[in-house]
N, CA, C and O atoms as a GROMACS GRO file, in nm:
protein
  440
    1MET      N    1   3.499  -0.317  -2.620
    1MET     CA    2   3.335  -0.361  -2.652
    1MET      C    3   3.308  -0.454  -2.557
    1MET      O    4   3.204  -0.476  -2.496
    2ARG      N    5   3.414  -0.504  -2.553
    2ARG     CA    6   3.321  -0.671  -2.475
    2ARG      C    7   3.407  -0.608  -2.301
    2ARG      O    8   3.407  -0.649  -2.185
    3ARG      N    9   3.440  -0.548  -2.339
    3ARG     CA   10   3.468  -0.520  -2.154
    3ARG      C   11   3.368  -0.456  -2.098
    3ARG      O   12   3.326  -0.491  -1.988
    4GLN      N   13   3.317  -0.352  -2.170
    4GLN     CA   14   3.185  -0.307  -2.180
    4GLN      C   15   3.077  -0.350  -2.119
    4GLN      O   16   3.024  -0.327  -2.011
    5MET      N   17   3.041  -0.460  -2.270
    5MET     CA   18   2.947  -0.574  -2.227
    5MET      C   19   2.945  -0.642  -2.054
    5MET      O   20   2.853  -0.625  -1.974
    6THR      N   21   3.079  -0.724  -2.028
    6THR     CA   22   3.105  -0.769  -1.902
    6THR      C   23   3.109  -0.646  -1.786
    6THR      O   24   3.126  -0.660  -1.665
    7GLU      N   25   3.092  -0.537  -1.853
    7GLU     CA   26   3.063  -0.411  -1.739
    7GLU      C   27   2.917  -0.471  -1.682
    7GLU      O   28   2.898  -0.528  -1.575
    8VAL      N   29   2.824  -0.441  -1.784
    8VAL     CA   30   2.734  -0.400  -1.811
    8VAL      C   31   2.630  -0.565  -1.718
    8VAL      O   32   2.546  -0.555  -1.628
    9ARG      N   33   2.690  -0.720  -1.800
    9ARG     CA   34   2.692  -0.814  -1.752
    9ARG      C   35   2.656  -0.824  -1.559
    9ARG      O   36   2.567  -0.864  -1.484
   10SER      N   37   2.783  -0.764  -1.551
   10SER     CA   38   2.807  -0.814  -1.332
   10SER      C   39   2.766  -0.640  -1.262
   10SER      O   40   2.798  -0.585  -1.157
   11GLN      N   41   2.680  -0.596  -1.380
   11GLN     CA   42   2.629  -0.487  -1.301
   11GLN      C   43   2.461  -0.524  -1.275
   11GLN      O   44   2.396  -0.489  -1.176
   12LYS      N   45   2.398  -0.621  -1.417
   12LYS     CA   46   2.348  -0.695  -1.374
   12LYS      C   47   2.300  -0.771  -1.330
   12LYS      O   48   2.178  -0.782  -1.315
   13ASN      N   49   2.417  -0.873  -1.284
   13ASN     CA   50   2.398  -0.946  -1.166
   13ASN      C   51   2.441  -0.891  -1.047
   13ASN      O   52   2.443  -0.968  -0.952
   14GLN      N   53   2.476  -0.777  -1.029
   14GLN     CA   54   2.446  -0.746  -0.854
   14GLN      C   55   2.348  -0.640  -0.844
   14GLN      O   56   2.354  -0.565  -0.747
   15TYR      N   57   2.244  -0.621  -0.944
   15TYR     CA   58   2.123  -0.584  -0.928
   15TYR      C   59   2.024  -0.713  -0.890
   15TYR      O   60   1.928  -0.725  -0.815
   16ARG      N   61   2.076  -0.781  -0.955
   16ARG     CA   62   1.980  -0.914  -0.972
   16ARG      C   63   1.976  -0.990  -0.802
   16ARG      O   64   1.881  -1.058  -0.763
   17ILE      N   65   2.128  -0.951  -0.701
   17ILE     CA   66   2.183  -1.020  -0.605
   17ILE      C   67   2.117  -0.920  -0.540
   17ILE      O   68   2.051  -0.963  -0.446
   18GLN      N   69   2.112  -0.807  -0.556
   18GLN     CA   70   2.068  -0.732  -0.470
   18GLN      C   71   1.895  -0.731  -0.424
   18GLN      O   72   1.849  -0.710  -0.311
   19ILE      N   73   1.821  -0.761  -0.551
   19ILE     CA   74   1.666  -0.820  -0.508
   19ILE      C   75   1.667  -0.911  -0.454
   19ILE      O   76   1.598  -0.931  -0.354
   20ILE      N   77   1.772  -1.020  -0.523
   20ILE     CA   78   1.737  -1.122  -0.368
   20ILE      C   79   1.731  -1.091  -0.263
   20ILE      O   80   1.636  -1.114  -0.188
   21ILE      N   81   1.863  -1.015  -0.227
   21ILE     CA   82   1.822  -1.033  -0.051
   21ILE      C   83   1.751  -0.894  -0.003
   21ILE      O   84   1.769  -0.870   0.117
   22VAL      N   85   1.685  -0.813  -0.064
   22VAL     CA   86   1.598  -0.758  -0.069
   22VAL      C   87   1.492  -0.860  -0.027
   22VAL      O   88   1.470  -0.893   0.089
   23CYS      N   89   1.423  -0.911  -0.147
   23CYS     CA   90   1.307  -1.002  -0.093
   23CYS      C   91   1.354  -1.152   0.022
   23CYS      O   92   1.261  -1.212   0.076
   24ILE      N   93   1.455  -1.184   0.040
   24ILE     CA   94   1.490  -1.267   0.162
   24ILE      C   95   1.458  -1.168   0.294
   24ILE      O   96   1.374  -1.202   0.378
   25LEU      N   97   1.509  -1.084   0.300
   25LEU     CA   98   1.474  -0.964   0.433
   25LEU      C   99   1.320  -0.942   0.399
   25LEU      O  100   1.233  -0.926   0.485
   26LEU      N  101   1.303  -0.944   0.292
   26LEU     CA  102   1.152  -0.935   0.352
   26LEU      C  103   1.036  -0.973   0.405
   26LEU      O  104   0.951  -0.912   0.470
   27SER      N  105   1.051  -1.127   0.350
   27SER     CA  106   1.040  -1.214   0.361
   27SER      C  107   1.064  -1.314   0.494
   27SER      O  108   1.012  -1.425   0.503
   28VAL      N  109   1.149  -1.255   0.596
   28VAL     CA  110   1.228  -1.276   0.746
   28VAL      C  111   1.164  -1.213   0.750
   28VAL      O  112   1.062  -1.263   0.796
   29PHE      N  113   1.149  -1.052   0.715
   29PHE     CA  114   1.061  -0.948   0.827
   29PHE      C  115   0.889  -0.993   0.861
   29PHE      O  116   0.826  -1.004   0.967
   30CYS      N  117   0.860  -1.008   0.747
   30CYS     CA  118   0.742  -1.099   0.720
   30CYS      C  119   0.690  -1.189   0.806
   30CYS      O  120   0.577  -1.170   0.852
   31SER      N  121   0.751  -1.280   0.833
   31SER     CA  122   0.746  -1.442   0.888
   31SER      C  123   0.752  -1.374   1.050
   31SER      O  124   0.668  -1.387   1.139
   32LEU      N  125   0.899  -1.287   1.053
   32LEU     CA  126   0.882  -1.272   1.224
   32LEU      C  127   0.756  -1.166   1.290
   32LEU      O  128   0.714  -1.169   1.406
   33ALA      N  129   0.711  -1.077   1.182
   33ALA     CA  130   0.583  -1.011   1.238
   33ALA      C  131   0.475  -1.071   1.268
   33ALA      O  132   0.391  -1.029   1.348
   34THR      N  133   0.468  -1.184   1.200
   34THR     CA  134   0.400  -1.287   1.212
   34THR      C  135   0.368  -1.368   1.371
   34THR      O  136   0.290  -1.338   1.461
   35ILE      N  137   0.429  -1.436   1.362
   35ILE     CA  138   0.526  -1.475   1.518
   35ILE      C  139   0.460  -1.367   1.590
   35ILE      O  140   0.356  -1.404   1.645
   36ALA      N  141   0.485  -1.262   1.604
   36ALA     CA  142   0.543  -1.198   1.685
   36ALA      C  143   0.374  -1.140   1.752
   36ALA      O  144   0.339  -1.097   1.862
   37ALA      N  145   0.307  -1.164   1.637
   37ALA     CA  146   0.128  -1.111   1.680
   37ALA      C  147   0.069  -1.205   1.679
   37ALA      O  148  -0.041  -1.190   1.626
   38GLU      N  149   0.089  -1.302   1.712
   38GLU     CA  150   0.046  -1.390   1.792
   38GLU      C  151   0.081  -1.362   1.948
   38GLU      O  152  -0.012  -1.350   2.028
   39LYS      N  153   0.186  -1.354   1.980
   39LYS     CA  154   0.257  -1.322   2.125
   39LYS      C  155   0.228  -1.222   2.155
   39LYS      O  156   0.169  -1.252   2.259
   40TRP      N  157   0.216  -1.075   2.146
   40TRP     CA  158   0.191  -0.981   2.153
   40TRP      C  159   0.037  -0.920   2.180
   40TRP      O  160  -0.026  -0.924   2.074
   41PRO      N  161  -0.024  -0.879   2.264
   41PRO     CA  162  -0.179  -0.813   2.119
   41PRO      C  163  -0.194  -0.710   2.084
   41PRO      O  164  -0.128  -0.636   2.156
   42GLY      N  165  -0.232  -0.672   2.030
   42GLY     CA  166  -0.254  -0.518   1.927
   42GLY      C  167  -0.326  -0.437   2.062
   42GLY      O  168  -0.383  -0.482   2.162
   43VAL      N  169  -0.305  -0.330   2.028
   43VAL     CA  170  -0.389  -0.229   2.090
   43VAL      C  171  -0.524  -0.184   2.075
   43VAL      O  172  -0.550  -0.086   2.144
   44ASP      N  173  -0.610  -0.225   2.007
   44ASP     CA  174  -0.724  -0.273   2.027
   44ASP      C  175  -0.746  -0.332   2.147
   44ASP      O  176  -0.786  -0.268   2.244
   45GLU      N  177  -0.715  -0.490   2.150
   45GLU     CA  178  -0.748  -0.574   2.290
   45GLU      C  179  -0.646  -0.503   2.387
   45GLU      O  180  -0.727  -0.454   2.465
   46SER      N  181  -0.507  -0.459   2.440
   46SER     CA  182  -0.477  -0.453   2.544
   46SER      C  183  -0.524  -0.287   2.570
   46SER      O  184  -0.567  -0.283   2.685
   47VAL      N  185  -0.530  -0.185   2.523
   47VAL     CA  186  -0.545  -0.053   2.549
   47VAL      C  187  -0.696  -0.009   2.516
   47VAL      O  188  -0.751   0.030   2.619
   48VAL      N  189  -0.756  -0.006   2.435
   48VAL     CA  190  -0.868   0.054   2.382
   48VAL      C  191  -0.965  -0.008   2.465
   48VAL      O  192  -1.047   0.061   2.527
   49GLU      N  193  -0.964  -0.189   2.476
   49GLU     CA  194  -1.072  -0.265   2.576
   49GLU      C  195  -1.078  -0.219   2.723
   49GLU      O  196  -1.185  -0.176   2.766
   50LYS      N  197  -0.954  -0.227   2.814
   50LYS     CA  198  -0.935  -0.172   2.862
   50LYS      C  199  -1.064  -0.115   2.892
   50LYS      O  200  -1.174  -0.162   2.921
   51TYR      N  201  -1.003   0.041   2.869
   51TYR     CA  202  -1.068   0.189   2.906
   51TYR      C  203  -1.212   0.160   2.841
   51TYR      O  204  -1.294   0.225   2.905
   52ALA      N  205  -1.251   0.114   2.774
   52ALA     CA  206  -1.344   0.065   2.739
   52ALA      C  207  -1.475   0.050   2.851
   52ALA      O  208  -1.574   0.119   2.875
   53LYS      N  209  -1.420  -0.078   2.904
   53LYS     CA  210  -1.467  -0.186   3.022
   53LYS      C  211  -1.440  -0.105   3.084
   53LYS      O  212  -1.545  -0.051   3.049
   54GLU      N  213  -1.374   0.003   3.184
   54GLU     CA  214  -1.379   0.111   3.299
   54GLU      C  215  -1.473   0.178   3.261
   54GLU      O  216  -1.561   0.156   3.344
   55HIS      N  217  -1.518   0.261   3.172
   55HIS     CA  218  -1.659   0.365   3.155
   55HIS      C  219  -1.821   0.271   3.098
   55HIS      O  220  -1.927   0.316   3.054
   56GLY      N  221  -1.780   0.146   3.124
   56GLY     CA  222  -1.912   0.074   3.096
   56GLY      C  223  -1.951   0.053   2.928
   56GLY      O  224  -2.067   0.050   2.887
   57ARG      N  225  -1.828   0.039   2.841
   57ARG     CA  226  -1.901   0.025   2.722
   57ARG      C  227  -1.829  -0.075   2.681
   57ARG      O  228  -1.706  -0.086   2.680
   58GLU      N  229  -1.925  -0.161   2.641
   58GLU     CA  230  -1.848  -0.305   2.595
   58GLU      C  231  -1.852  -0.317   2.453
   58GLU      O  232  -1.915  -0.241   2.380
   59ALA      N  233  -1.780  -0.419   2.412
   59ALA     CA  234  -1.774  -0.417   2.234
   59ALA      C  235  -1.914  -0.521   2.189
   59ALA      O  236  -1.957  -0.623   2.243
   60HIS      N  237  -1.951  -0.464   2.095
   60HIS     CA  238  -2.022  -0.523   2.005
   60HIS      C  239  -2.081  -0.573   1.922
   60HIS      O  240  -2.188  -0.583   1.982
   61GLU      N  241  -2.100  -0.619   1.818
   61GLU     CA  242  -2.088  -0.687   1.674
   61GLU      C  243  -2.077  -0.571   1.594
   61GLU      O  244  -2.147  -0.480   1.638
   62PRO      N  245  -2.011  -0.541   1.486
   62PRO     CA  246  -2.013  -0.439   1.375
   62PRO      C  247  -2.170  -0.422   1.304
   62PRO      O  248  -2.272  -0.491   1.313
   63LEU      N  249  -2.143  -0.314   1.241
   63LEU     CA  250  -2.316  -0.345   1.140
   63LEU      C  251  -2.230  -0.439   1.028
   63LEU      O  252  -2.266  -0.554   1.003
   64ILE      N  253  -2.136  -0.388   0.976
   64ILE     CA  254  -2.125  -0.461   0.858
   64ILE      C  255  -2.007  -0.550   0.934
   64ILE      O  256  -1.908  -0.503   0.992
   65ASN      N  257  -2.046  -0.704   0.919
   65ASN     CA  258  -1.909  -0.740   0.976
   65ASN      C  259  -1.833  -0.803   0.826
   65ASN      O  260  -1.886  -0.866   0.734
   66THR      N  261  -1.717  -0.767   0.839
   66THR     CA  262  -1.606  -0.780   0.742
   66THR      C  263  -1.583  -0.981   0.705
   66THR      O  264  -1.587  -1.066   0.617
   67ASP      N  265  -1.556  -0.956   0.859
   67ASP     CA  266  -1.455  -1.066   0.895
   67ASP      C  267  -1.536  -1.256   0.828
   67ASP      O  268  -1.482  -1.366   0.818
   68GLN      N  269  -1.637  -1.224   0.807
   68GLN     CA  270  -1.679  -1.281   0.783
   68GLN      C  271  -1.669  -1.382   0.577
   68GLN      O  272  -1.717  -1.320   0.482
   69GLY      N  273  -1.631  -1.468   0.564
   69GLY     CA  274  -1.602  -1.488   0.404
   69GLY      C  275  -1.538  -1.372   0.332
   69GLY      O  276  -1.479  -1.278   0.385
   70ASP      N  277  -1.552  -1.389   0.228
   70ASP     CA  278  -1.498  -1.280   0.139
   70ASP      C  279  -1.574  -1.122   0.123
   70ASP      O  280  -1.616  -1.093   0.011
   71LEU      N  281  -1.582  -1.071   0.180
   71LEU     CA  282  -1.674  -0.948   0.178
   71LEU      C  283  -1.579  -0.859   0.192
   71LEU      O  284  -1.571  -0.756   0.125
   72LEU      N  285  -1.528  -0.881   0.250
   72LEU     CA  286  -1.354  -0.735   0.257
   72LEU      C  287  -1.275  -0.757   0.087
   72LEU      O  288  -1.249  -0.671   0.002
   73LEU      N  289  -1.253  -0.901   0.086
   73LEU     CA  290  -1.192  -0.914  -0.072
   73LEU      C  291  -1.326  -0.776  -0.142
   73LEU      O  292  -1.307  -0.656  -0.160
   74PHE      N  293  -1.437  -0.847  -0.163
   74PHE     CA  294  -1.504  -0.750  -0.261
   74PHE      C  295  -1.500  -0.649  -0.247
   74PHE      O  296  -1.514  -0.595  -0.356
   75VAL      N  297  -1.483  -0.541  -0.128
   75VAL     CA  298  -1.537  -0.470  -0.090
   75VAL      C  299  -1.378  -0.368  -0.174
   75VAL      O  300  -1.363  -0.250  -0.205
   76PHE      N  301  -1.299  -0.476  -0.180
   76PHE     CA  302  -1.155  -0.420  -0.203
   76PHE      C  303  -1.149  -0.386  -0.356
   76PHE      O  304  -1.088  -0.291  -0.405
   77LEU      N  305  -1.237  -0.495  -0.434
   77LEU     CA  306  -1.231  -0.533  -0.553
   77LEU      C  307  -1.322  -0.461  -0.629
   77LEU      O  308  -1.297  -0.460  -0.749
   78ILE      N  309  -1.426  -0.397  -0.590
   78ILE     CA  310  -1.535  -0.315  -0.640
   78ILE      C  311  -1.425  -0.179  -0.637
   78ILE      O  312  -1.368  -0.154  -0.744
   79ALA      N  313  -1.387  -0.071  -0.490
   79ALA     CA  314  -1.314   0.012  -0.505
   79ALA      C  315  -1.167   0.022  -0.596
   79ALA      O  316  -1.144   0.129  -0.653
   80GLY      N  317  -1.060  -0.102  -0.608
   80GLY     CA  318  -1.024  -0.091  -0.725
   80GLY      C  319  -1.035  -0.028  -0.876
   80GLY      O  320  -0.966   0.049  -0.944
   81THR      N  321  -1.190  -0.122  -0.898
   81THR     CA  322  -1.222  -0.142  -1.005
   81THR      C  323  -1.273   0.025  -1.013
   81THR      O  324  -1.231   0.098  -1.102
   82VAL      N  325  -1.366   0.070  -0.914
   82VAL     CA  326  -1.426   0.253  -0.924
   82VAL      C  327  -1.295   0.309  -0.978
   82VAL      O  328  -1.304   0.349  -1.094
   83GLY      N  329  -1.168   0.320  -0.917
   83GLY     CA  330  -1.024   0.382  -0.883
   83GLY      C  331  -0.944   0.388  -1.024
   83GLY      O  332  -0.881   0.485  -1.066
   84GLY      N  333  -0.963   0.259  -1.089
   84GLY     CA  334  -0.898   0.208  -1.207
   84GLY      C  335  -1.001   0.277  -1.334
   84GLY      O  336  -0.958   0.338  -1.432
   85PHE      N  337  -1.115   0.254  -1.311
   85PHE     CA  338  -1.219   0.377  -1.462
   85PHE      C  339  -1.181   0.490  -1.458
   85PHE      O  340  -1.136   0.548  -1.556
   86VAL      N  341  -1.197   0.559  -1.306
   86VAL     CA  342  -1.183   0.703  -1.303
   86VAL      C  343  -1.052   0.711  -1.332
   86VAL      O  344  -1.036   0.814  -1.397
   87ALA      N  345  -0.939   0.649  -1.314
   87ALA     CA  346  -0.774   0.644  -1.398
   87ALA      C  347  -0.820   0.649  -1.544
   87ALA      O  348  -0.857   0.745  -1.611
   88GLY      N  349  -0.810   0.537  -1.570
   88GLY     CA  350  -0.844   0.547  -1.716
   88GLY      C  351  -0.898   0.666  -1.807
   88GLY      O  352  -0.852   0.727  -1.903
   89TYR      N  353  -1.056   0.676  -1.712
   89TYR     CA  354  -1.134   0.784  -1.823
   89TYR      C  355  -1.072   0.913  -1.810
   89TYR      O  356  -1.115   1.001  -1.885
   90SER      N  357  -0.970   0.946  -1.723
   90SER     CA  358  -0.924   1.092  -1.732
   90SER      C  359  -0.766   1.069  -1.724
   90SER      O  360  -0.693   1.147  -1.664
   91TRP      N  361  -0.713   0.933  -1.802
   91TRP     CA  362  -0.542   0.964  -1.844
   91TRP      C  363  -0.526   1.033  -1.932
   91TRP      O  364  -0.407   1.062  -1.942
   92ARG      N  365  -0.583   1.074  -2.001
   92ARG     CA  366  -0.497   1.166  -2.090
   92ARG      C  367  -0.487   1.281  -2.018
   92ARG      O  368  -0.379   1.340  -2.024
   93VAL      N  369  -0.579   1.328  -1.948
   93VAL     CA  370  -0.582   1.475  -1.858
   93VAL      C  371  -0.429   1.384  -1.772
   93VAL      O  372  -0.316   1.414  -1.808
   94LEU      N  373  -0.439   1.333  -1.720
   94LEU     CA  374  -0.370   1.285  -1.578
   94LEU      C  375  -0.215   1.271  -1.653
   94LEU      O  376  -0.121   1.322  -1.592
   95MET      N  377  -0.196   1.217  -1.754
   95MET     CA  378  -0.055   1.232  -1.831
   95MET      C  379  -0.036   1.257  -1.944
   95MET      O  380   0.064   1.194  -1.979
   96ILE      N  381  -0.078   1.318  -2.031
   96ILE     CA  382  -0.077   1.368  -2.159
   96ILE      C  383  -0.047   1.512  -2.160
   96ILE      O  384   0.058   1.574  -2.180
   97GLU      N  385  -0.164   1.549  -2.133
   97GLU     CA  386  -0.245   1.700  -2.150
   97GLU      C  387  -0.121   1.815  -2.038
   97GLU      O  388  -0.072   1.760  -1.939
   98LYS      N  389  -0.093   1.933  -2.061
   98LYS     CA  390  -0.104   1.997  -1.945
   98LYS      C  391  -0.188   2.019  -1.821
   98LYS      O  392  -0.301   2.050  -1.861
   99ALA      N  393  -0.186   2.018  -1.728
   99ALA     CA  394  -0.348   2.121  -1.637
   99ALA      C  395  -0.300   2.229  -1.746
   99ALA      O  396  -0.199   2.235  -1.816
  100PRO      N  397  -0.468   2.349  -1.723
  100PRO     CA  398  -0.483   2.402  -1.779
  100PRO      C  399  -0.390   2.528  -1.643
  100PRO      O  400  -0.348   2.476  -1.540
  101ALA      N  401  -0.375   2.648  -1.660
  101ALA     CA  402  -0.287   2.775  -1.624
  101ALA      C  403  -0.411   2.819  -1.557
  101ALA      O  404  -0.523   2.836  -1.604
  102THR      N  405  -0.362   2.836  -1.428
  102THR     CA  406  -0.463   2.929  -1.312
  102THR      C  407  -0.473   3.077  -1.359
  102THR      O  408  -0.384   3.100  -1.441
  103SER      N  409  -0.545   3.178  -1.336
  103SER     CA  410  -0.589   3.301  -1.329
  103SER      C  411  -0.403   3.396  -1.290
  103SER      O  412  -0.358   3.487  -1.360
  104ARG      N  413  -0.352   3.353  -1.196
  104ARG     CA  414  -0.267   3.381  -1.169
  104ARG      C  415  -0.139   3.377  -1.313
  104ARG      O  416  -0.095   3.476  -1.372
  105GLU      N  417  -0.098   3.204  -1.341
  105GLU     CA  418   0.004   3.247  -1.403
  105GLU      C  419   0.000   3.353  -1.499
  105GLU      O  420   0.070   3.452  -1.518
  106ARG      N  421  -0.140   3.284  -1.573
  106ARG     CA  422  -0.142   3.357  -1.681
  106ARG      C  423  -0.165   3.519  -1.652
  106ARG      O  424  -0.168   3.577  -1.761
  107LYS      N  425  -0.179   3.594  -1.564
  107LYS     CA  426  -0.110   3.756  -1.548
  107LYS      C  427   0.001   3.727  -1.494
  107LYS      O  428   0.013   3.829  -1.426
  108LYS      N  429   0.133   3.639  -1.461
  108LYS     CA  430   0.263   3.621  -1.462
  108LYS      C  431   0.340   3.642  -1.584
  108LYS      O  432   0.442   3.711  -1.591
  109THR      N  433   0.294   3.588  -1.666
  109THR     CA  434   0.321   3.545  -1.835
  109THR      C  435   0.298   3.650  -1.880
  109THR      O  436   0.399   3.692  -1.938
  110ALA      N  437   0.188   3.738  -1.886
  110ALA     CA  438   0.143   3.850  -1.961
  110ALA      C  439   0.234   3.912  -1.931
  110ALA      O  440   0.247   4.027  -1.973
   0.00000   0.00000   0.00000
């Protein structure tokens, strides 16, 4: 019995170590991605703007500028609220009840 308990504990410790390693690797990857973003311009700047200028189409201000303030955060908040409401309203249908059988399935079972 004690042997099983120690095996379970060692297995839990292995999972914890794996999770810590994944978190460290993920944080290193994200920090490298931000460093690379400063050095290399994006596709919009290097390709799209170049061809747009060649064809006489200059960049202009967007109709709804989401770069100012917390507008983009507010939009995601509203979208999450609406999505949560829809999922909560139809929770029973999504998770508990079975989907209604289609007419083809009824003919096969009959």
